[in-house]
N, C-alpha and C positions, 0 to 999 in steps of 0.2 A: 528448559522452557523459558529461560529468561527473566528470572524471578529477580526484581530490584524493588527497591521502594521510592517512596515520594522523596527528592523532586525528579526522579527518573524512572518511574514504573517502566518495567518491562525494556529498560535501555533505550526507549523510544528517543530519547533526546540526546543521550551519549552517541548513539548510531548517527543521528542526524548532525550531530556537532563533529563527528569523526569525518564524516561524508563531506560536509562543507568545508573542513579543514583541506582535505584531499583535493576536491575540486580547486581551490584556491591555490594551492602548491602547483597544480599541473598547469593552470592557466598563467601563473607567473613565470614557470618554465617553459611556457608556449609548447606544451605537449598534448596531443590530442589523448583522449582516455575513454575508458569504459569503467562506470561504477554501479554494482549491484548492492542494493540493500535488501538484506534478507530479515525483516523485522520479527521479532518474538510476539509483538502485539497481535492482538486477535487469537491467541492460543491461550490455553489455561496455563497456570492459574491467572484469573483475571485481575488486572491491577490497573490502577489510574491516578491522575492527579487528584488529590484530594478537591481541590477547588472545581474541577472538571466534573467529579461526582456529585458534589453539591448542587451544581447546577442541573443535573438531570434527576436527581433527587425530587426537585419540586415540580416536575413535569408529569403530566398525565401519562401514565402507563398504558401500552396498547395490550391488547388481548394476546398477541403473538410476541411483540418485542417490550418485554419489561423488566429486562436486566439492567439496573442502574450502571452498575461497575461495567458490564460488556458495552453499553452505549458510551460512556465516558473513555473507556480505554480506545474505541473505535475513532473517537473524537480527537484524542491525543494523537493517534497515528495520523488523522488527517492534518492537525496542526503542523506536524513535523513534515509532512510532505510538502506542505505550504512553505516551510522555512527552506527546504531544498529547492523548489521553485524561486522563491526569493533570491537566493544565493545565485541561481542561474542567471537571474536577471541583473543582479548587482554586479556580476562578472562580465556582464554583457557577451554571454555565450548563447544567449537563446535562438540566436539567427542560424546557429549549427549544431544544435543539441536536441537530441530526441529524450523525452521523459517517459517512460513506460510503467504503468501501475497496474500490476495484476497479482492475483492469488495463486497459489500452487495447487489448491483444491477447494473443493466445495466446505460449506461450514460441517463443523462436528458439534454436537451437542453431549455433554460429558454425562449429562443424567440420561440421555437416551440418543445413541449414536445413529439411530435410523430417523430420527426426527429432525427435518430441516424446512418445515412449513414454511411456504406454500409449496416447496418443491419435494419431489418425491426422493426419499432417502438422504445420504450426506455424504461426508468424507469416507473414502476408502470403498465407495460402491461406484459403478458406472452408470448409476441411475443421475438424472439431471441434478440432482442435488450434490452429487459427488463432483461433478465435472463442470458444472456452470459456474463460471467465476467472473468477477468484474475485470476489464481490460479498459484502462484509459491511457491515451497516448497524446502528447503535447509535442509538437515539433514542427520542422520546416513544411510549409506547403499544407498543413493541417489547420483547417478552419475551426477558430474556437466555437464550441456548442455543435459541431458536428455530430452526426451519427451514422454509424453503418450497422446494418442487419446481417451482414455476412458471418458464417460461423468461422471462427479461428481456433486454432490449437497451439500450444505455447512453442512446440518444435519448429513452426512456420516462422517464428519471429528470426531465428538464428541466420537464415539465408536472406531474408528481407533486409536485416540489419547489415549484413555483408555487402549486400548491393548499394545501400544508403552510403556506406563508408568506402565504397569502391574498393572493398577487399575481396570480391568475388570473382 
């Protein structure tokens, strides 16, 4: 489950550092590449940077979302994704690079696996809470802040990416 400690909880920043080094090497060698990051973050046991937790500890807790460590862990993951985006920009490859952020499944609540309010059920179910996941894409010809209401399923991405890479 990727148990690490501060300053690298869940290996969030180690994964990011290795990813950025890999991209740097591929660009230096002028090689096209595919990179997939499968983070441990947002899986139990919950871990986050101490300073990030401190930031959330002083905020008003919601009735649904009130787990300080989980919020901090999500923020740390967001920070690491920002670091990858920054590296893509620094390497000047954003004009031919697609970044796709998505989850493998809906949320699971270790205290109650069927609780994923406001969605029905959660991880390991075919209810909305088990299959509704975030999908964010940044890339060529995708307008910033655009939104699409079409349903998408993960295996749709492979043929689309092949087409974009002229590999189909």
